[in-house]
N, C-alpha and C positions, 0 to 999 in steps of 0.2 A: 841749504841756503834759506834765509828768512825771506818771506814775500815782501817784507818792508825794507829790505836792503836797497840802498840806492843803486840804480842801474847806469851809473855814469862812468864806469871804468870798463876797459876791455875784458878784464877778468870777470866782473859781475855779469856782463852780457853773455860771456861764454858759459858761465855757470848756469845762467837762466836758460840758455839754449839746451844745455845738457838736461836740466830738470824737465824742460818742455818735451824733449825727445823721449826721456824715460817715462813720463806721464802718458804720452801718446802711444808708446810701445805697450805699456801696461794695459791701456784701454783697448787697443787693438787685439792684444793677446786674449783679453777677457771676452771680446766679441767672438773671436775664433772658438774659444772654449765653450761659450754659450751656444754657438751654432752646432758644434759637435754634440753637446748634451741634448739640445732640442731635437736634432736629427735622429738620435738614438734613444730618446725617451728617458734621459738621465736627469736626475736632480743635481743641482750644482755640488752638493755634498758628495754625491756618487762620483762625480768627475774628480773632485779633490782626492777622494779615496783612491781612485785608479792611478792618479799621478803619484801618490805616496807609494803605492804598491809597486808601480813600475820603477820608480827611482831606486827603491830598496832592492828590488829583484835584479836590476842592472848591477848594483853594487854587490850582488851575491850575499845579501843580508836580508832575507825575507822577513816581512812583518807578521806579527800575530794580530788578532782582532783587538786585543787589549792595547797593543802599541798604536794601532790605527786610531783607536778611541782617543788616545792622548794627542796624537797629531791633529785630529779633526776637532779636538776640544769638545767632545760629546761623551755621553755615558757609554759604558760597555754595551748596554742593551741597545742603544741607538746605533752603535757601530755594528753590532750583530745584524740589525735590520738592514743597514747599508750593504753589508757583505752578502746577506741573503738575497737582496734585490739584484746585486751585481752577479751573483752566482747563477740565479735563475735566467738572467739574460745572456749568460755565457762569457761575461767579461772577466770573472774571477773564478778560481777554483781553490778549494782547501786541500792542503797536503799535510799529512802527519810528518812531523820531524823524524828523521831516521835515528837521531841520537837521543831524543826524548819523545816517546810516543804520546805523551800527554799534551805536547805542544802542537798546535795546528798553524801552519804557515799559509799565508795568502799568496797566491800566484796569479799572474795574468793568464786568463783563459785564451785558448787558441782563437775562438770566434772574435773575442774582443781585440786581440792583437791584429787580426786581419782587418777589422773595421778601422782601428787606429792607424794602421799602416796606409790603408787606402785614403783616409781623410788627411792625415798629417804628412804623408810622404812627400807631396809637392812642396810643403813648407820646409821640410828637412832639406830638400835639394836647393831651394832658394837660400836657406840659411848657410848651407855649405858653400854656395857660390859667394856669398858676402864674406864669410870667414876666409875664403881663399884669397881675398884681396889684402889680407893682413899677414905680416910675418909673425913668427913665434913670439917675439918680444912684444909686439903690439897686442897680440891676443892675450898675453899674460897680463898686460896693463888693463885691458878690458875686463878680464876675469877678476882681477883684484878689485877693480871699481865696482863691478856688479855684486861681488861677494860683500864688499863693504856696505853697499846700498841695501842689500838684502838684510844684513845684520841691523842696520839702522831702522828699517821697516819693521823687523821682528821685535826690536826693543820697543818701538813706539806701540806696536800692537799689544805687547804684554802690559804696557802701562794704561791702555784704554779700559 
């Protein structure tokens, strides 16, 4: 929604409320991520790397350092530096692929998992409680909305 769109209709006010909630959620999410990074001596790029590794590991499709470089939009050398830092702190580990020994997959390290669980566990429980108030159809609408907004944000980011 354009910030110059007139707010004189119920639909325009509702859209503005949605945009405001999304902006506030994003800002709060960033503050939480910053607090985790600060508490554990992580650079913001390190935290982004951990999120990418975690997401792909959950999907049973582990990342390589080269793939991580692309996701972080950094050189492979910079990605290796990120992985080295995270490995030293116990957040990540490198595992050789069983099917192609030349490939090294990035995995979440046990110490890192424990820190993340302790820090984000209460948020997960709060999120579960909120989602429990929605039926499957409502959650599907929310999922479609968020996926559409993520795509819009990604497209905008690529254009920058």
